[in-house]
Every structure is written in structure tokens, then in C-alpha cells.
C-alpha positions in Angstrom: 121.0 100.8 77.2 122.8 104.3 77.1 121.7 106.9 79.7 120.9 110.3 78.8 124.0 113.0 79.9 121.4 115.6 81.2 117.5 115.1 82.8 115.8 117.8 81.6 112.3 119.5 82.8 109.3 119.1 80.2 107.1 122.2 80.3 104.5 123.3 77.7 105.5 120.3 75.2 109.2 121.2 75.2 112.1 119.2 77.4 114.2 122.8 79.0 116.5 123.6 81.2 115.8 125.4 84.6 115.3 129.1 84.4 118.0 129.4 86.8 120.5 126.6 85.2 121.2 124.9 88.2 121.8 121.0 88.0 122.2 118.4 90.5 124.0 115.1 90.3 121.8 111.6 90.1 123.7 108.6 91.7 123.5 105.0 91.5 122.8 103.3 94.8 124.7 99.7 93.8 128.1 101.8 93.3 127.4 105.3 94.3 129.0 107.0 91.6 127.2 109.4 89.3 124.2 108.8 86.8 123.7 111.9 84.9 122.6 115.4 86.0 119.4 116.2 86.8 117.5 120.0 86.1 117.0 121.4 89.5 113.7 122.9 89.7 113.0 126.2 91.6 110.1 128.5 91.8 110.5 130.1 88.3 110.0 126.6 86.5 107.0 125.8 88.2 105.6 129.0 87.4 106.0 128.2 84.1 104.9 124.6 84.1 102.1 126.1 86.4 101.6 128.5 83.5 101.7 126.2 80.5 98.9 123.8 82.7 96.7 126.6 83.4 96.6 127.5 79.8 96.1 124.6 78.6 93.2 123.9 81.0 91.8 127.3 80.2 91.9 127.5 77.0 93.2 124.1 75.6 91.1 121.5 73.8 91.8 118.5 76.4 89.0 119.2 78.7 86.2 120.2 75.8 87.6 117.1 74.1 85.2 114.4 73.2 85.9 111.4 76.1 86.9 108.8 73.6 89.3 111.3 71.9 90.9 112.1 74.8 91.0 108.1 76.1 92.6 107.5 73.1 95.8 109.3 74.5 95.7 107.2 77.3 95.3 103.8 75.5 98.3 105.4 73.1 100.3 105.9 76.5 99.6 102.1 77.9 100.9 100.6 74.3 104.3 102.9 74.2 104.8 101.9 78.2 104.7 98.0 77.0 107.0 98.8 74.0 109.8 100.6 76.1 109.1 98.6 79.0 112.7 96.7 78.8 114.4 99.8 78.7 111.9 101.5 81.9 112.9 98.5 83.8 116.7 99.3 83.5 116.6 102.9 84.3 114.3 101.9 87.4 116.7 98.8 88.6 119.5 101.4 87.7 118.3 104.7 89.8 116.7 103.0 92.9 118.4 99.4 93.0 115.1 97.5 92.9 115.9 94.2 91.4 115.2 94.0 88.0 112.6 91.0 88.1 110.7 93.1 90.2 111.3 96.3 88.9 109.9 94.5 85.4 106.7 93.9 86.7 106.0 98.1 88.1 106.6 98.6 84.2 103.9 96.5 83.3 101.5 97.8 86.1 102.4 100.9 84.5 100.6 100.2 81.5 98.0 98.6 83.1 96.8 101.9 85.4 96.3 103.7 81.9 94.1 101.2 80.3 92.3 101.0 83.8 91.4 104.4 84.0 90.6 105.0 80.5 88.0 102.2 80.8 86.8 103.5 84.2 86.5 106.7 82.9 83.9 105.0 80.4 82.1 102.9 82.4 82.3 104.2 85.8 82.1 108.5 85.7 78.9 108.3 86.0 76.0 111.1 87.6 72.9 110.5 89.5 69.5 111.7 88.9 66.8 112.4 91.4 63.1 113.3 90.1 61.3 115.5 93.3 57.5 115.0 92.9 57.3 115.8 89.1 58.6 119.6 89.5 62.4 118.7 89.0 64.6 116.9 87.9 68.2 117.2 90.1 71.5 115.4 88.4 75.2 115.7 89.2 78.0 116.1 86.4 81.7 115.2 87.6 83.9 118.5 86.0 87.5 117.9 86.2 89.1 120.4 88.7 92.0 122.0 87.0 95.8 122.2 87.1 96.8 119.1 89.8 100.0 118.7 91.1 101.2 115.1 91.9 104.0 114.9 94.1 105.9 111.3 94.1 108.0 109.2 95.7 111.1 107.8 95.0 109.9 103.9 95.8 108.6 102.3 92.8 109.0 105.9 90.8 107.3 105.2 87.8 104.7 102.7 88.6 103.6 105.4 91.8 103.6 108.5 88.9 101.2 106.4 86.4 98.7 105.7 89.0 98.6 109.7 89.7 98.8 111.0 86.3 96.4 107.9 84.7 93.1 109.1 86.4 94.0 112.6 86.4 94.3 113.3 83.1 91.7 110.6 81.8 89.3 112.7 83.7 90.0 116.1 82.0 92.7 117.5 84.4 96.1 118.9 83.2 99.3 118.2 85.3 102.2 119.4 86.4 104.5 116.0 88.1 107.3 116.8 90.6 109.4 113.7 91.1 111.7 112.5 93.8 114.8 114.1 93.4 116.3 110.3 94.1 114.8 109.0 90.6 114.3 111.0 88.2 114.8 108.4 85.2 111.7 106.7 85.1 109.6 110.2 85.3 111.8 111.6 82.4 111.0 108.3 80.4 107.5 109.4 80.9 107.3 112.5 79.8 109.2 111.4 76.8 106.2 108.9 75.7 103.5 110.9 76.6 105.3 113.4 74.4 105.5 110.4 71.6 101.6 109.6 72.5 101.1 113.6 70.9 99.1 114.9 74.2 98.1 118.6 73.5 100.8 121.4 74.7 101.1 122.2 78.7 98.4 119.5 79.7 101.4 117.3 81.4 104.8 119.2 82.6 107.6 117.9 84.4 109.6 120.1 86.7 112.5 117.8 88.7 114.0 119.2 92.2 113.9 119.4 95.7 110.7 119.4 97.9 112.0 122.6 100.0 112.0 124.5 96.9 110.2 122.9 93.9 107.7 120.6 96.0 107.0 123.7 98.0 106.5 126.0 95.2 103.8 123.8 93.1 102.0 123.4 96.7 102.1 127.3 97.1 100.6 128.1 93.8 97.7 129.4 93.6 96.2 128.2 90.6 97.0 124.4 91.4 93.7 123.5 92.7 94.5 119.9 94.1 97.7 118.1 95.5 98.8 114.3 95.2 101.2 113.5 97.4 102.7 109.9 98.2 105.5 110.0 100.9 106.7 110.6 104.4 104.2 111.6 107.2 105.8 115.1 108.2 106.2 115.7 104.4 102.4 115.2 104.2 102.0 117.3 107.2 103.6 120.1 105.9 101.7 119.8 102.4 98.4 120.2 104.0 99.5 122.9 106.4 100.8 124.8 103.0 97.7 123.9 100.8 95.2 125.5 103.4 95.9 129.5 102.6 94.7 128.6 98.9 92.3 126.0 99.7 93.4 123.0 97.7 92.0 119.3 97.4 94.6 117.5 99.1 95.3 113.8 98.9 97.8 111.9 101.0 98.8 108.5 100.8 101.7 108.7 104.0 103.6 106.1 105.7 102.9 102.8 107.4 103.7 100.3 110.2 101.7 97.3 109.6 101.0 94.5 111.2 101.1 90.8 110.3 99.2 88.7 112.7 99.9 85.1 112.7 97.8 82.9 114.9 98.5 79.1 115.7 96.0 77.7 113.1 97.1 79.5 110.1 98.9 77.6 107.1 102.0 78.4 108.4 104.0 77.5 105.2 101.9 80.4 103.0 102.1 82.8 106.1 105.7 82.5 105.8 106.1 83.2 102.1 104.0 86.4 103.2 105.7 87.6 106.0 109.1 87.7 103.8 108.1 88.7 100.8 106.4 91.0 102.0 109.0 93.3 104.4 112.2 92.0 102.1 110.7 92.3 98.1 111.1 95.9 96.7 114.3 96.5 99.5 111.7 96.7 101.9 111.1 100.3 100.5 107.2 100.0 100.7 104.7 102.0 102.3 102.6 98.7 102.9 105.6 96.7 104.2 104.7 94.2 106.9 107.4 95.7 109.2 105.5 94.6 112.6 105.4 90.8 112.8 102.9 89.4 115.3 103.4 85.7 116.1 101.0 83.5 118.3 103.3 82.7 121.3 103.0 78.7 121.2 104.7 79.3 117.5 106.7 82.1 117.8 110.0 79.9 118.4 109.1 77.4 115.4 108.6 80.8 113.2 111.6 82.6 114.3 113.9 79.4 112.9 112.2 79.2 109.9 112.4 83.2 109.5 116.3 82.5 110.0 116.5 79.8 107.4 114.7 81.7 104.8 116.8 85.5 105.6 119.8 83.1 105.2 118.8 82.4 101.4 117.9 85.7 100.4 120.0 86.5 97.4 121.9 90.2 97.7 123.6 91.6 94.7 123.6 93.7 91.9 120.0 94.9 91.2 120.7 93.8 87.4 121.5 90.6 88.0 117.8 88.3 87.3 118.8 86.5 90.1 118.7 89.2 92.7 116.1 89.4 95.8 117.6 92.4 97.5 119.5 95.1 96.0 121.1 98.3 97.2 118.9 101.5 99.4 118.2 103.9 97.2 120.4 106.4 98.7 123.5 106.7 101.2 121.2 109.2 103.5 118.1 106.3 103.3 121.3 103.5 104.1 122.7 105.3 107.2 119.1 106.2 108.4 118.3 102.7 108.3 121.4 101.4 109.8 120.5 104.2 113.0 117.4 102.1 113.5 119.4 98.9 113.5 121.7 100.1 116.1 118.6 101.7 117.9 116.9 97.8 118.3 120.3 96.6 120.1 120.4 99.2 122.3 116.6 98.8 123.2 117.3 95.5 123.7 116.0 93.6 120.4 118.3 90.5 119.3 119.6 91.5 115.8 119.8 88.4 113.7 121.0 89.7 109.3 122.8 87.4 107.5 126.3 89.3 105.9 126.5 91.5 102.7 128.5 89.4 100.5 132.0 90.4 99.5 132.3 92.9 96.3 129.3 94.9 97.6 130.9 96.9 100.0 130.5 100.3 97.6 126.3 99.7 97.3 123.9 100.9 99.9 123.3 97.6 101.3 121.2 96.7 104.6 120.8 92.6 104.6 117.2 91.4 105.3 117.1 91.8 109.3 115.3 90.3 112.3 114.4 92.0 115.2 114.0 89.6 117.6 112.2 89.8 120.5 110.7 93.3 120.4 108.1 95.3 122.4 105.9 97.0 121.1 106.9 99.7 123.1 110.8 100.4 121.2 111.1 102.8 118.6 111.9 100.1 116.2 108.4 98.8 116.6 106.5 102.5 116.5 108.4 104.3 113.5 108.5 103.4 109.9 112.2 102.4 108.8 111.4 101.6 105.3 113.9 99.3 104.7 114.6 95.5 104.7 114.0 95.3 108.4 111.4 93.3 110.5 110.3 93.8 114.1 108.9 90.4 115.7 106.9 90.1 118.7 104.6 87.7 120.3 100.8 87.8 121.3 98.5 85.7 124.3 95.8 85.2 122.4 93.3 87.9 119.8 92.8 90.5 122.1 96.2 91.4 122.7 97.2 90.8 119.0 94.3 93.5 118.1 95.6 95.6 120.8 99.0 95.5 119.9 98.2 96.0 115.8 96.4 98.6 117.1 99.2 100.1 119.7 100.8 102.2 117.1 100.1 105.8 115.5 99.7 104.2 111.6 97.0 103.0 110.1 98.0 101.8 106.4 97.4 97.9 106.0 97.3 94.7 108.5 97.5 91.2 107.5 95.8 88.1 109.4 96.6 84.9 109.0 94.7 82.4 110.5 92.4 79.3 109.2 89.5 80.4 111.6 87.1 82.5 109.2 85.3 84.3 111.3 88.2 85.0 113.5 89.8 86.8 110.3 87.4 89.0 109.8 86.9 89.7 113.0 90.7 90.9 113.9 90.6 92.8 110.4 87.6 94.6 110.7 89.0 95.3 114.4 92.1 96.9 113.3 92.4 100.4 112.8 94.0 100.6 109.1 92.4 101.7 105.8 93.6 98.0 104.0 93.4 94.5 105.8 94.6 91.3 104.0 93.0 88.0 105.4 95.4 84.5 104.3 96.6 86.3 101.8 100.0 88.8 100.9 99.4 92.5 99.7 97.5 91.8 96.1 96.4 94.5 94.0 93.4 95.5 92.8 92.8 98.6 90.6 89.2 98.7 91.5 89.1 99.3 95.1 90.3 102.4 97.3 93.9 102.5 98.6 94.8 105.0 101.3 95.2 104.9 105.1 93.8 106.2 108.6 95.5 108.0 111.5 99.0 109.3 109.9 99.0 107.0 107.5 97.4 109.5 105.2 94.0 111.7 104.9 91.6 110.3 101.6 91.3 107.6 99.2 92.3 107.0 95.7 92.4 103.7 93.2 89.1 102.8 91.3 85.9 105.3 91.0 87.1 106.4 94.3 89.7 108.5 92.3 87.1 110.7 91.0 85.9 111.8 93.9 89.5 113.2 94.4 90.3 114.1 90.7 86.7 115.7 89.8 84.1 118.1 91.1 80.9 117.2 91.4 78.4 120.1 90.3 74.4 119.5 90.7 72.2 121.0 88.4 68.3 121.5 89.5 66.1 121.7 86.3 62.4 122.9 86.5 60.5 120.7 84.8 57.1 122.0 85.5 55.8 125.1 87.1 56.7 124.7 91.2 55.3 127.4 93.2 58.0 130.5 94.1 57.2 132.5 96.8 56.0 135.7 96.0 57.5 138.7 97.7 56.5 141.9 97.2 53.4 141.4 95.2 50.9 142.4 97.5 49.1 145.4 97.8 51.1 148.8 98.1 50.9 150.5 101.7 52.5 153.3 103.4 55.1 152.5 105.9 54.3 154.7 109.4 57.0 155.9 111.5 56.9 154.8 114.5 56.2 158.2 116.3 53.1 158.0 113.6 52.0 154.7 114.7 
């Protein structure tokens, strides 16, 4: 498909240039050549988008229209995503380097996000009611918060944008989306889809640009009532700090350094499949990647030999080729960052094992699937998020050490445990400090469950009905159904107050 030469902002139902007329260049990670130009939003553009969203919330029909009518828009968006699924997958692969076979799955998940939250609002956005001694009925209602500021990352951008936009819209909020500057194409596609779906003006807005300018202005804006952010931990800290001045609600899904623990009694072939897929799919650019592999000592050598065989066979190449399993990293800056960590691993004494990048791919941001062997947990590469196709491998002696190693890191997003002893599986999973844990399973997505992490991996949960806790305010209404007693101050006999001297 032809790519538009310019990507514009979407503000108040129109595609517009920025107030300053600025643009930045979007780069193809496979060739490092320009794809197109993207409008660079600044404070003035964020302000225009927020004004439109606030007007739509305060005076437009979105918040007050019947729920069934609002949800029809969400089902329509899902239909349009499915109709454009091939185009979305193409743009995602072009923009990010994600292999197109994997990008197609992300488009399908995006449509599911809208359908799921439309259904959830009908079935699970419910209140509570309490009768108190026959005198009161107390009940709760969920009310939309207002203007939602959504800041999304460059890895699997379309799916993660819809993961936030769908519940925000379903619950009656209006939205200003600031997508990552390295992956603007599918955010623009989402704006086109929502425009075609006919949402009222100002309900959904997109401002492209950089975090330091557009993102910071969105966080600081006094009329934005909540910020949902997915991205790097340091940026998340800045957002929380800068949100404090206007007491915004914040939801932070941040970095990870997730362990995958394999005990000797596990189904080793399935554990091998999960370990390889979990860190090398999506080019290793995933927050829940099992970037630390902990192997029981008795199986270490055998398992590593199998890992080497599998890594050697991973197909590296053009993300548009359906056979490609590993594509280029999204940006040259990120390519340099990942390679710096691999150099650090060598300096720290790890054995680096990786196949060569095939000839003809020199112009792309390719990092081969890389194993950092014989690591220990004190190494920088075992502690810091690399966010690429790189896995640190280490051994443990027993269950106690496995748990200690798993928890000896500042992150706490995901964890994976492989053992055929189900008692141990439950025991270890619950002992790990992580927001999510899978036992004898890869990272399987269930929209009904909460998603989020502990420690430096984030604050809050989204997903399922847990999203409603963030995207709505709960109001309590107390109704007297009897005549409860009210203290009668000031109804006593009128008395003259004596001064202290008279007394």
C-alpha cells in the first residue's frame, strides 16, 4: 500500500498541521531510509487537543449518550480494524521492523480490545448497594474522569494504543493520544478509523511529537485528569513527578527484567520453546520478555546446547517476508544501545553466543538472537533492561536460590516457572515479586485479568474490570429511606451567656 507523504495531527475531528508547522522524519528500520514526514506537536498543539477533548466531555454528547449508543461506536471501530487488518500489519512492520507474521496478530488483538471493553461495560461496569438498618440505601456509580492523556510506546504500538483507547472511550472519557515518535504510522491509521466510525468531534485526538515537548505538555496540562503510560521506567518516574502538581490519576506500565525458571523435572522441550519465543519474538522488544533464564544446575549444559541450536536456526531478515522470525530493531539509537549492553556483557565476563547477521542486511538495525552465558546476577546485563533479542542465562542450585535470584532485581513485571511439580509451581510463582506469573505456560494474554507490575515495573493495573478502577471515578450516593435521627444542635431553650466576670 502507498504510505502518505505526511502524517498530521488529528484534533477536533480534523487532520491538521501543527501550530508551528514543524515536521520530523520517520525512518524505516530495515533500510534506515526515510518513510515520510510527521507533524511535530508542541505545547500549542497539545493545548488545542485538550481544549477540544474537554469541550467534547463537558458539552458534547459522548459522556451523556446512552451506553448502548456509545458502545455501537466501539463495535464499529473493531469492524473497521478488521477490514484494514492487512494494511495495519503492513504499516506496523514497515514502521517498527516487527515481522509481518507477528504484526498481523497484533492487528487482530487490537480489534478484540474494542469488542472486549464494549462487552465489559455492559456486563461489569456495575455498582454496589448497601441497606443500612432499614434507614439508608448507599450505592455507588462509576463516572468518567474527563480528558484522558494516553502516552504509548513504540513496541507493538497499534495493539497497545487500542489497549488504552478502548477502555477510556468505553467508560465515557475523551482522549488525547500521544504516540511514540518512532512509530507514528498505525496511530495515524487509528485516527483514520475512528474518524470513519463517526465519533463526535473532539472525543478522540492524536498529537504526534517528542516526549520532552508534546508528552511533557500533556502531562502538565491542568485539564487532563489522568495519564496512562507504557514505557521506560525513568520516563515513568518523571511523569509521576510532573503529574503531582495537578493531582492527576496515573497508571504506569514500565520496564521489566523477567525471569524464566526451569527446574530439572520440567517438560524441557516445551520450556525451551517458551524461552526462545518469549525473548526473541517481537524482536525482543517486549516488556514481558523472559530476558533472564534461570536453569537448574543439573540441566544447564544440556539446555544451553539446545538453546544454541535453536538460536542458530532463527530466521533473520526482511520484516515483510512471512518467513522472517527476527527483524530489525526499531531505530538506530536503540540498535546502538542494545549493542552497548552486549559489549558490557563481554567486559563483565559473560560468554556471548550469537549467529552472524546474514549478508545483505547491513543497512538495517539488526541484532542477532544473542545468549549471554555463564552470567551471575550481579552483572549489569542481568540487572538492567536491554529490550532487545538478548537473554542472560545463569544457573541455580535449588528452589530457594531460584527464588532469591528471581527477586534480586529492581523490576517485578512478569515471571515464568517450569516444573512438573505443581505444588512447587504454585509455591515459586507466589514467592516471586512480580505482577504476573505463568506456570508451565508462555505469556498467554487474557483480557479479563489485570496487567501490571510491582517495584520499578509500574504502579496500578489495567485490563478487565480493573481498567474501570482507573478510567472512572466512583461516586457514593447515600439515600435516606426512613427518618434517621439527626442531632438537633441549637434547638434547646434560649439562654443568656454570662461573661467570665459575671460568672
